[in-house]
C-alpha positions as CSV (number, residue, x, y, z in Angstrom):
1,X,0.1,-0.1,0.0
2,X,1.3,3.4,-0.7
3,X,0.4,6.9,0.6
4,X,-0.4,9.8,-1.1
5,X,-0.5,13.2,0.9
6,X,-2.1,16.6,-0.2
7,X,-1.2,20.0,0.8
8,X,-3.4,22.5,-0.8
9,X,-4.7,26.1,-0.6
10,X,-8.2,24.8,-1.6
11,X,-9.7,25.7,1.7
12,X,-12.9,23.8,2.9
13,X,-15.6,26.2,1.6
14,X,-16.2,24.3,-1.7
15,X,-15.8,20.8,-3.2
16,X,-12.2,21.5,-4.7
17,X,-10.4,19.4,-2.0
18,X,-12.5,16.6,-2.4
19,X,-12.5,16.6,-6.1
20,X,-8.5,16.4,-6.1
21,X,-8.8,13.5,-3.7
22,X,-11.4,11.8,-6.0
23,X,-9.3,12.2,-9.0
24,X,-6.1,10.9,-7.0
25,X,-8.2,7.9,-5.9
26,X,-9.6,6.9,-9.2
27,X,-6.2,6.6,-10.6
28,X,-4.6,5.3,-7.6
29,X,-7.2,2.8,-6.1
30,X,-4.7,0.7,-3.9
31,X,-3.2,4.1,-2.4
32,X,-4.3,5.8,0.8
33,X,-4.7,9.4,0.3
34,X,-4.2,11.6,3.3
35,X,-4.6,15.2,3.7
36,X,-1.8,17.2,5.7
37,X,-3.6,20.5,5.1
38,X,-6.0,22.4,2.7
39,X,-5.7,25.8,4.7
40,X,-2.3,27.0,3.4
41,X,-2.5,30.8,1.8
42,X,-1.6,30.5,-1.9
43,X,0.5,33.4,-1.1
44,X,2.3,31.8,1.7
45,X,4.8,29.5,-0.1
46,X,7.0,29.7,3.1
47,X,4.3,28.0,5.2
48,X,3.5,25.4,2.6
49,X,7.1,24.7,2.3
50,X,7.7,24.2,6.2
51,X,4.7,22.1,6.3
52,X,6.0,19.8,3.6
53,X,9.4,19.8,5.1
54,X,8.4,18.9,8.6
55,X,6.0,16.2,7.6
56,X,7.2,14.1,4.4
57,X,9.8,12.0,6.5
58,X,7.0,10.7,8.9
59,X,5.6,8.7,5.9
60,X,7.3,5.6,4.5
61,X,9.5,5.8,1.4
62,X,7.7,5.6,-1.6
63,X,5.1,7.9,-0.5
64,X,4.0,10.5,-3.0
65,X,3.5,14.3,-1.7
66,X,1.1,16.5,-3.8
67,X,1.4,20.1,-3.4
68,X,-1.5,22.2,-5.1
69,X,-0.3,25.6,-3.5
70,X,0.5,28.6,-5.4
71,X,-0.2,27.1,-8.8
72,X,-1.3,30.4,-10.3
73,X,2.0,32.1,-9.5
74,X,3.2,32.1,-13.2
75,X,1.2,32.7,-16.5
76,X,2.0,29.1,-17.7
77,X,2.5,27.0,-14.6
78,X,4.5,23.9,-15.0
79,X,4.4,20.7,-12.7
80,X,7.7,19.5,-11.2
81,X,8.2,15.7,-10.2
82,X,11.0,15.5,-7.4
83,X,12.7,12.8,-5.9
84,X,14.3,13.2,-2.4
85,X,15.4,10.4,0.0
86,X,13.0,7.9,-1.7
87,X,9.8,10.1,-1.4
88,X,8.3,11.7,-4.5
89,X,6.8,15.2,-4.7
90,X,4.4,16.8,-7.4
91,X,4.5,20.4,-7.0
92,X,4.3,23.5,-9.2
93,X,7.4,25.2,-10.4
94,X,6.9,28.2,-8.1
95,X,9.7,27.9,-5.8
96,X,8.1,25.7,-3.2
97,X,10.5,22.7,-3.5
98,X,13.7,24.7,-3.3
99,X,12.1,26.7,-0.2
100,X,11.4,23.2,1.5
101,X,14.6,21.4,0.5
102,X,17.2,23.6,-1.2
103,X,18.2,22.3,-4.4
104,X,21.0,20.0,-3.3
105,X,20.5,16.2,-3.9
106,X,17.1,16.5,-5.7
107,X,16.0,14.7,-8.6
108,X,13.7,17.2,-10.7
109,X,11.7,16.6,-13.7
110,X,9.5,18.8,-15.7
111,X,6.1,16.8,-16.1
112,X,3.3,19.0,-17.4
113,X,3.2,22.6,-19.0
114,X,-0.2,24.4,-18.5
115,X,-1.5,26.2,-21.7
116,X,-4.2,28.3,-21.0
117,X,-5.9,28.1,-24.3
118,X,-6.4,24.3,-23.9
119,X,-5.8,23.0,-20.3
120,X,-7.9,23.3,-17.2
121,X,-7.1,22.9,-13.6
122,X,-8.7,19.4,-13.7
123,X,-6.1,18.4,-16.3
124,X,-3.4,19.4,-14.0
125,X,-5.1,17.2,-11.3
126,X,-5.5,14.2,-13.9
127,X,-1.9,14.6,-14.8
128,X,-0.7,14.6,-11.2
129,X,-2.8,11.4,-10.5
130,X,-1.5,9.6,-13.6
131,X,1.9,10.4,-12.6
132,X,1.3,9.1,-9.1
133,X,-0.1,6.0,-10.8
134,X,2.9,5.6,-13.0
135,X,5.3,5.7,-10.1
136,X,3.7,2.4,-8.9
137,X,5.9,0.8,-11.5
138,X,8.6,3.1,-12.8
139,X,11.3,5.3,-11.3
140,X,10.9,9.1,-12.4
141,X,13.9,8.8,-14.6
142,X,12.0,6.1,-16.5
143,X,8.7,8.2,-17.1
144,X,10.8,10.1,-20.0
145,X,10.2,13.4,-18.7
146,X,13.0,16.1,-19.2
147,X,15.1,17.0,-16.4
148,X,15.0,20.5,-14.7
149,X,18.2,22.3,-14.4
150,X,19.3,24.8,-12.1
151,X,18.6,27.5,-14.4
152,X,14.8,26.4,-15.0
153,X,13.7,25.6,-11.5
154,X,12.5,28.6,-9.8
155,X,14.5,29.0,-6.7
156,X,13.4,30.5,-3.6
157,X,15.4,30.8,-0.4
158,X,14.0,30.2,3.1
159,X,14.7,33.7,4.7
160,X,17.2,33.8,7.6
161,X,16.8,35.5,11.0
162,X,18.3,38.8,11.5
163,X,20.2,39.3,14.9
164,X,21.2,42.7,16.0
165,X,22.2,44.1,19.4
166,X,18.9,44.6,20.8
167,X,16.3,43.2,18.3
168,X,15.8,40.0,16.2
169,X,13.9,40.0,12.6
170,X,12.4,36.6,11.8
171,X,9.6,35.3,9.7
172,X,6.5,33.4,11.0
173,X,6.6,30.0,9.2
174,X,3.3,28.6,10.3
175,X,0.6,29.4,12.9
176,X,-0.8,26.1,14.4
177,X,-4.5,25.5,15.0
178,X,-3.7,26.0,19.0
179,X,-2.1,29.4,18.4
180,X,1.5,28.1,18.7
181,X,3.7,30.2,16.3
182,X,6.5,28.6,14.5
183,X,9.3,31.3,13.6
184,X,12.7,30.7,11.6
185,X,15.1,31.4,14.5
């Protein structure tokens, strides 16, 4: 049995999260689909990266982590397949993977380019689900996708805290449901 996790900015006010889970389940009937969260803001890539980084290793190797956050950050979004330490990640090429993991020791492949004239968000979800299904029998390098290079992957770096004589500047990475705040110190 394989796990597929979801992190999204879909929220819970409509059926988007359920539809995404349904599409994944239809293509991957033997997998267990688990939600990490659907409550990340599309503008807070740093929070999604933090949640991805702190949760993925708690799942067994072979787990596929699907990230639907900030897909619309570019005019023609592209889908990245990433392999790290036996885990697979499907995410938009918006900098979220470099924010979470840096760019060292990552296998990166471009799987899908969204063309506004002929593609829909459902097409994006269908492609994610089909790639997840293909990973049951093949390694990412065997799927025939072109590799991303350091100049084609959008890179973002986790900001570092600034320490001065009598003040500290840091970023809030996540506010938990109980009010606990995670900062990058």
